[in-house]
VOFISE-699044 format. One record per residue (C-alpha): residue number from 1; x, y, z. Coordinates in nm, 2 decimals, padded with zeros to 4 digits. Layout:
% residues N
- NUM|X|Y|Z
...
END
This chain:
% residues 450
- 1|-09.08|21.48|26.84
- 2|-08.75|21.59|26.67
- 3|-08.46|21.36|26.63
- 4|-08.15|21.45|26.83
- 5|-07.92|21.63|26.59
- 6|-07.59|21.50|26.73
- 7|-07.72|21.15|26.71
- 8|-07.80|21.19|26.34
- 9|-07.46|21.34|26.27
- 10|-07.29|21.05|26.44
- 11|-07.49|20.80|26.23
- 12|-07.39|20.99|25.91
- 13|-07.03|20.99|26.00
- 14|-07.04|20.62|26.08
- 15|-07.20|20.54|25.75
- 16|-06.99|20.78|25.55
- 17|-06.65|20.62|25.65
- 18|-06.61|20.34|25.40
- 19|-06.27|20.25|25.55
- 20|-06.43|20.17|25.88
- 21|-06.68|19.93|25.72
- 22|-06.41|19.78|25.49
- 23|-06.19|19.71|25.79
- 24|-06.48|19.55|25.98
- 25|-06.57|19.33|25.69
- 26|-06.21|19.21|25.65
- 27|-06.17|19.13|26.02
- 28|-06.50|18.95|26.04
- 29|-06.43|18.75|25.73
- 30|-06.08|18.65|25.83
- 31|-06.20|18.56|26.19
- 32|-06.44|18.32|26.03
- 33|-06.15|18.18|25.82
- 34|-05.94|18.15|26.14
- 35|-06.22|17.95|26.30
- 36|-06.25|17.72|26.00
- 37|-05.87|17.67|26.00
- 38|-05.87|17.56|26.36
- 39|-06.16|17.32|26.28
- 40|-05.96|17.17|26.01
- 41|-05.65|17.16|26.23
- 42|-05.85|16.98|26.50
- 43|-05.98|16.72|26.25
- 44|-05.62|16.66|26.12
- 45|-05.47|16.61|26.47
- 46|-05.75|16.38|26.58
- 47|-05.70|16.17|26.26
- 48|-05.33|16.16|26.33
- 49|-05.37|16.05|26.69
- 50|-05.63|15.79|26.59
- 51|-05.39|15.65|26.33
- 52|-05.12|15.62|26.59
- 53|-05.35|15.42|26.82
- 54|-05.46|15.20|26.53
- 55|-05.10|15.12|26.45
- 56|-05.02|15.05|26.81
- 57|-05.31|14.81|26.84
- 58|-05.16|14.61|26.56
- 59|-04.81|14.60|26.71
- 60|-04.74|14.71|27.07
- 61|-04.37|14.76|27.00
- 62|-04.42|15.00|26.71
- 63|-04.42|15.32|26.93
- 64|-04.06|15.23|27.03
- 65|-03.97|15.31|26.67
- 66|-04.24|15.55|26.56
- 67|-04.24|15.79|26.85
- 68|-03.86|15.88|26.85
- 69|-03.86|15.89|26.47
- 70|-04.15|16.14|26.46
- 71|-03.99|16.35|26.73
- 72|-03.66|16.36|26.55
- 73|-03.82|16.45|26.21
- 74|-04.03|16.72|26.36
- 75|-03.74|16.89|26.53
- 76|-03.52|16.86|26.22
- 77|-03.80|17.02|26.00
- 78|-03.87|17.29|26.25
- 79|-03.51|17.39|26.30
- 80|-03.44|17.37|25.93
- 81|-03.75|17.55|25.79
- 82|-03.96|17.71|26.06
- 83|-03.78|17.78|26.40
- 84|-04.07|17.99|26.52
- 85|-04.30|17.68|26.50
- 86|-04.14|17.50|26.79
- 87|-04.31|17.47|27.12
- 88|-04.65|17.58|27.23
- 89|-04.72|17.88|27.02
- 90|-04.86|18.10|27.30
- 91|-04.52|18.24|27.40
- 92|-04.46|18.33|27.03
- 93|-04.79|18.53|27.02
- 94|-04.70|18.71|27.35
- 95|-04.36|18.79|27.21
- 96|-04.51|18.93|26.89
- 97|-04.72|19.16|27.10
- 98|-04.41|19.30|27.29
- 99|-04.34|19.66|27.23
- 100|-03.98|19.59|27.13
- 101|-04.09|19.39|26.83
- 102|-04.15|19.59|26.51
- 103|-04.34|19.49|26.20
- 104|-04.04|19.34|26.02
- 105|-03.95|19.11|26.31
- 106|-04.30|19.00|26.39
- 107|-04.28|18.73|26.13
- 108|-04.02|18.55|26.35
- 109|-04.30|18.46|26.59
- 110|-04.63|18.47|26.39
- 111|-04.71|18.45|26.02
- 112|-04.91|18.25|25.78
- 113|-04.61|18.04|25.69
- 114|-04.55|17.95|26.05
- 115|-04.92|17.87|26.08
- 116|-04.90|17.62|25.80
- 117|-04.58|17.47|25.95
- 118|-04.75|17.45|26.30
- 119|-05.04|17.26|26.16
- 120|-04.82|17.00|25.99
- 121|-04.56|16.96|26.27
- 122|-04.81|16.93|26.56
- 123|-05.01|16.67|26.36
- 124|-04.69|16.47|26.29
- 125|-04.60|16.49|26.66
- 126|-04.94|16.34|26.76
- 127|-04.91|16.08|26.49
- 128|-04.60|15.97|26.69
- 129|-04.80|15.95|27.01
- 130|-04.62|16.24|27.19
- 131|-04.79|16.39|27.49
- 132|-04.90|16.72|27.32
- 133|-05.20|16.94|27.31
- 134|-05.33|17.13|27.00
- 135|-05.47|17.43|27.19
- 136|-05.14|17.63|27.22
- 137|-05.06|17.57|26.85
- 138|-05.42|17.68|26.77
- 139|-05.34|18.02|26.93
- 140|-05.04|18.07|26.70
- 141|-05.21|17.94|26.40
- 142|-05.52|18.16|26.43
- 143|-05.30|18.46|26.51
- 144|-05.11|18.40|26.19
- 145|-05.43|18.38|25.99
- 146|-05.56|18.70|26.15
- 147|-05.23|18.89|26.10
- 148|-05.25|18.79|25.73
- 149|-05.56|19.01|25.71
- 150|-05.34|19.32|25.76
- 151|-05.26|19.33|25.38
- 152|-05.63|19.35|25.30
- 153|-05.71|19.64|25.53
- 154|-05.75|19.99|25.38
- 155|-05.47|20.23|25.44
- 156|-05.49|20.43|25.76
- 157|-05.72|20.17|25.91
- 158|-05.77|20.19|26.28
- 159|-05.72|19.82|26.32
- 160|-05.36|19.75|26.42
- 161|-05.14|19.44|26.41
- 162|-05.16|19.43|26.79
- 163|-05.54|19.41|26.77
- 164|-05.53|19.14|26.50
- 165|-05.28|18.93|26.70
- 166|-05.50|18.95|27.02
- 167|-05.81|18.86|26.82
- 168|-05.64|18.58|26.64
- 169|-05.48|18.42|26.95
- 170|-05.80|18.44|27.15
- 171|-06.00|18.31|26.85
- 172|-05.77|18.00|26.85
- 173|-05.87|17.92|27.21
- 174|-06.24|17.98|27.14
- 175|-06.23|17.75|26.84
- 176|-06.00|17.49|26.98
- 177|-06.20|17.43|27.30
- 178|-06.54|17.51|27.14
- 179|-06.58|17.78|27.41
- 180|-06.63|18.13|27.28
- 181|-06.64|18.29|27.62
- 182|-06.30|18.14|27.72
- 183|-06.15|18.30|27.41
- 184|-06.26|18.65|27.52
- 185|-06.12|18.59|27.87
- 186|-05.79|18.46|27.73
- 187|-05.76|18.78|27.52
- 188|-05.79|18.99|27.84
- 189|-05.60|18.77|28.08
- 190|-05.34|18.59|27.87
- 191|-05.25|18.81|27.58
- 192|-05.35|19.18|27.60
- 193|-05.22|19.38|27.90
- 194|-05.34|19.70|27.74
- 195|-05.64|19.63|27.53
- 196|-05.72|19.88|27.25
- 197|-06.05|20.04|27.36
- 198|-06.13|20.18|27.02
- 199|-06.15|19.85|26.85
- 200|-06.23|19.62|27.15
- 201|-06.58|19.56|27.02
- 202|-06.46|19.45|26.68
- 203|-06.19|19.23|26.83
- 204|-06.44|19.06|27.06
- 205|-06.68|19.01|26.77
- 206|-06.40|18.84|26.58
- 207|-06.32|18.61|26.87
- 208|-06.68|18.51|26.93
- 209|-06.74|18.45|26.56
- 210|-06.44|18.21|26.54
- 211|-06.58|18.02|26.84
- 212|-06.92|18.01|26.68
- 213|-06.78|17.87|26.36
- 214|-06.64|17.58|26.57
- 215|-06.97|17.54|26.74
- 216|-07.16|17.53|26.41
- 217|-06.93|17.24|26.29
- 218|-06.90|17.04|26.62
- 219|-07.25|17.12|26.74
- 220|-07.35|17.29|27.07
- 221|-07.25|17.00|27.28
- 222|-06.97|17.02|27.54
- 223|-06.64|16.85|27.46
- 224|-06.65|16.63|27.77
- 225|-07.03|16.60|27.78
- 226|-07.24|16.72|28.07
- 227|-07.16|16.60|28.42
- 228|-07.44|16.56|28.67
- 229|-07.32|16.76|28.97
- 230|-07.47|16.68|29.31
- 231|-07.54|16.96|29.55
- 232|-07.20|17.05|29.69
- 233|-07.21|17.06|30.07
- 234|-06.96|17.06|30.35
- 235|-06.84|16.71|30.27
- 236|-06.68|16.85|29.95
- 237|-06.48|17.12|30.14
- 238|-06.19|16.90|30.25
- 239|-06.13|16.71|29.92
- 240|-06.18|17.03|29.72
- 241|-05.92|17.22|29.94
- 242|-05.68|16.92|29.91
- 243|-05.72|16.93|29.53
- 244|-05.66|17.30|29.51
- 245|-05.34|17.28|29.71
- 246|-05.21|16.97|29.54
- 247|-05.29|17.11|29.19
- 248|-05.12|17.44|29.28
- 249|-04.80|17.28|29.41
- 250|-04.78|17.02|29.13
- 251|-04.87|17.28|28.86
- 252|-04.62|17.53|28.99
- 253|-04.34|17.27|29.00
- 254|-04.43|17.15|28.66
- 255|-04.43|17.50|28.52
- 256|-04.09|17.57|28.69
- 257|-03.95|17.26|28.53
- 258|-04.07|17.36|28.19
- 259|-03.93|17.71|28.22
- 260|-03.59|17.59|28.34
- 261|-03.55|17.32|28.08
- 262|-03.69|17.51|27.78
- 263|-03.49|17.83|27.86
- 264|-03.17|17.65|27.92
- 265|-03.11|17.82|28.25
- 266|-02.92|17.52|28.39
- 267|-02.59|17.46|28.22
- 268|-02.59|17.08|28.26
- 269|-02.43|16.82|28.03
- 270|-02.78|16.73|27.91
- 271|-02.86|17.08|27.82
- 272|-02.53|17.11|27.63
- 273|-02.61|16.79|27.44
- 274|-02.96|16.93|27.36
- 275|-02.80|17.24|27.21
- 276|-02.53|17.06|27.02
- 277|-02.74|16.76|26.89
- 278|-03.11|16.87|26.90
- 279|-03.23|16.60|26.66
- 280|-03.07|16.32|26.85
- 281|-03.19|16.47|27.18
- 282|-03.55|16.48|27.04
- 283|-03.52|16.11|26.94
- 284|-03.40|16.03|27.29
- 285|-03.70|16.21|27.45
- 286|-03.93|16.04|27.21
- 287|-03.79|15.70|27.30
- 288|-03.84|15.77|27.67
- 289|-04.20|15.87|27.60
- 290|-04.25|15.55|27.41
- 291|-04.11|15.34|27.69
- 292|-04.34|15.50|27.94
- 293|-04.64|15.47|27.71
- 294|-04.58|15.10|27.66
- 295|-04.53|15.04|28.03
- 296|-04.86|15.22|28.11
- 297|-05.05|15.03|27.85
- 298|-05.08|15.33|27.63
- 299|-05.26|15.56|27.87
- 300|-04.99|15.83|27.86
- 301|-04.97|15.85|27.48
- 302|-05.12|16.15|27.30
- 303|-05.31|16.45|27.42
- 304|-05.51|16.28|27.69
- 305|-05.86|16.39|27.58
- 306|-05.99|16.03|27.54
- 307|-05.86|15.94|27.89
- 308|-06.02|16.25|28.05
- 309|-06.35|16.19|27.88
- 310|-06.35|15.82|27.99
- 311|-06.26|15.92|28.34
- 312|-06.56|16.17|28.36
- 313|-06.79|15.90|28.22
- 314|-06.67|15.64|28.47
- 315|-06.53|15.42|28.19
- 316|-06.16|15.47|28.27
- 317|-05.96|15.35|28.57
- 318|-05.71|15.60|28.71
- 319|-05.40|15.44|28.85
- 320|-05.22|15.63|29.11
- 321|-04.91|15.66|28.90
- 322|-05.08|15.82|28.60
- 323|-05.03|16.18|28.73
- 324|-04.65|16.13|28.76
- 325|-04.61|15.95|28.43
- 326|-04.83|16.19|28.23
- 327|-04.64|16.49|28.38
- 328|-04.31|16.31|28.28
- 329|-04.41|16.24|27.92
- 330|-04.56|16.59|27.87
- 331|-04.23|16.74|28.00
- 332|-04.02|16.52|27.78
- 333|-04.24|16.59|27.48
- 334|-04.21|16.97|27.54
- 335|-03.83|16.95|27.61
- 336|-03.77|16.76|27.29
- 337|-03.84|17.08|27.10
- 338|-04.13|16.96|26.89
- 339|-04.45|17.16|26.81
- 340|-04.72|17.12|27.06
- 341|-04.88|17.26|27.38
- 342|-04.97|17.14|27.73
- 343|-05.34|17.24|27.77
- 344|-05.49|16.90|27.69
- 345|-05.23|16.70|27.89
- 346|-05.27|16.94|28.18
- 347|-05.65|16.86|28.18
- 348|-05.58|16.49|28.18
- 349|-05.33|16.52|28.47
- 350|-05.57|16.73|28.67
- 351|-05.86|16.50|28.60
- 352|-05.65|16.20|28.73
- 353|-05.53|16.40|29.03
- 354|-05.89|16.50|29.13
- 355|-06.01|16.15|29.09
- 356|-05.73|16.01|29.31
- 357|-05.79|16.26|29.59
- 358|-06.16|16.21|29.58
- 359|-06.10|15.83|29.61
- 360|-05.85|15.87|29.89
- 361|-06.09|16.10|30.09
- 362|-06.39|15.88|30.01
- 363|-06.59|16.14|29.83
- 364|-06.89|15.97|29.66
- 365|-06.92|16.17|29.34
- 366|-06.60|16.14|29.13
- 367|-06.69|16.38|28.84
- 368|-06.71|16.67|29.08
- 369|-06.36|16.61|29.20
- 370|-06.23|16.54|28.85
- 371|-06.36|16.88|28.73
- 372|-06.19|17.05|29.03
- 373|-05.87|16.87|28.95
- 374|-05.89|16.98|28.58
- 375|-05.93|17.34|28.66
- 376|-05.68|17.34|28.95
- 377|-05.39|17.18|28.75
- 378|-05.46|17.39|28.44
- 379|-05.46|17.71|28.64
- 380|-05.16|17.60|28.84
- 381|-04.95|17.52|28.53
- 382|-05.05|17.81|28.32
- 383|-05.13|18.07|28.59
- 384|-05.44|18.19|28.39
- 385|-05.70|18.12|28.66
- 386|-06.00|18.29|28.50
- 387|-05.94|18.14|28.15
- 388|-05.89|17.80|28.31
- 389|-06.21|17.83|28.51
- 390|-06.42|17.93|28.21
- 391|-06.26|17.66|27.98
- 392|-06.34|17.38|28.23
- 393|-06.69|17.51|28.31
- 394|-06.78|17.53|27.94
- 395|-06.62|17.19|27.85
- 396|-06.81|16.99|28.12
- 397|-07.12|17.21|28.14
- 398|-07.03|17.27|28.50
- 399|-07.24|17.58|28.57
- 400|-07.37|17.43|28.89
- 401|-07.00|17.44|29.01
- 402|-06.92|17.80|28.92
- 403|-06.81|17.91|29.27
- 404|-06.62|17.59|29.34
- 405|-06.44|17.59|29.01
- 406|-06.35|17.96|29.04
- 407|-06.22|17.92|29.40
- 408|-06.01|17.61|29.31
- 409|-05.86|17.79|29.01
- 410|-05.77|18.10|29.20
- 411|-05.62|17.91|29.50
- 412|-05.41|17.68|29.27
- 413|-05.29|17.97|29.06
- 414|-05.19|18.17|29.37
- 415|-04.99|17.88|29.51
- 416|-04.82|17.82|29.18
- 417|-04.69|18.18|29.17
- 418|-04.49|18.11|29.48
- 419|-04.29|17.85|29.28
- 420|-04.23|18.03|28.95
- 421|-04.32|18.31|28.72
- 422|-04.61|18.27|28.48
- 423|-04.51|18.00|28.23
- 424|-04.60|18.17|27.90
- 425|-04.45|18.51|28.00
- 426|-04.12|18.35|28.09
- 427|-04.11|18.15|27.77
- 428|-04.20|18.46|27.57
- 429|-03.89|18.63|27.70
- 430|-03.69|18.33|27.57
- 431|-03.86|18.38|27.23
- 432|-03.75|18.75|27.23
- 433|-03.38|18.64|27.24
- 434|-03.43|18.53|26.88
- 435|-03.46|18.90|26.77
- 436|-03.18|19.01|26.55
- 437|-02.93|19.24|26.72
- 438|-02.79|19.54|26.55
- 439|-02.43|19.49|26.45
- 440|-02.19|19.70|26.64
- 441|-01.99|19.95|26.44
- 442|-01.62|19.88|26.44
- 443|-01.40|20.15|26.59
- 444|-01.12|20.25|26.36
- 445|-00.76|20.16|26.47
- 446|-00.62|20.42|26.70
- 447|-00.34|20.52|26.45
- 448|-00.59|20.59|26.17
- 449|-00.81|20.83|26.35
- 450|-00.82|21.18|26.20
END
């Protein structure tokens, strides 16, 4: 039996193009480096937050000094040395992918220098107990590492900066959550509106590899363990529907508040003070976060991962006020202008919301409602329903709840869209205002025209 001639020719062309293989090797190697970077970043942020709680255990009043001081220092350093490192990091990556941004301006949003600054500033913010997440920063950090690979690619390589940014941003999600599949979905849903078909396989391989690097370090276990889900029957319909609606409304309002405050759409006296005295404003926000944290016995400090894990394990009590206070501290932390995201706090808020509604409606299995609350509020606040559904499903090993999680995520995201535009898209437009404008040519005086 003869070998198909076109097939042989295709194999020869594939093997003969050294540039293709060199580009693949660079992308795969740097994707592994991006995954290791996020692993190190995760370790550093966890140590920083652990140090904060250790200090707080020795002196309950210390956050009243430490939290505002850390917020002020972070904002001063960011504004002085790395303006692009402020905030979540996801809007910066979306802005860098915009068609109006050229190669020279891309460094305003994503670069290796900003990645290093993001690592240090987010860790310092968590050392101060601010209500921040590390997942949004992980997107910008990994994208910066991947974009750095451009200099090592052979000339006329088919791998573009756009592809590297998509791969890096999604690799950040995969490694941060220990969920490779969520990284691939985030690349499709959250970053790339027009994926590059020619290199899509290579990009996905890089994303999955970064996630697998995290899995190899952390182990194959789920971040929040494995919840034992009872068979979901008709008794779960009412509480599940209530959670989806509540999470959509609260998530939409929360996202709208973030957009309005971070974009400066409302010309209030507070916004004017924020623009004129950003460091003092950050210190004020940090002091408010510290007051709330002290009043809630520390439950609202930090990312909220430990609180969510304890709630799922039945080791944590969820007071009815936690949802409100955690939303407030997360908003204040973001509004202060420090480096940090909202993914982890959103999961904690959603977990508490689901637990409260399950208790009010007398549903016997709390972990089921907690998981629905997590996916509902995350989807409602970020308006990325498929990514949210996959993240929560993988983090709690909730494969038995696939349809319930997906339905809750889609309903909450749909309701949220009636309140506001997608959070990260709106904030990316704010980032684009930082682009340099071309100076206008001065018209010669009328009497000097020739």
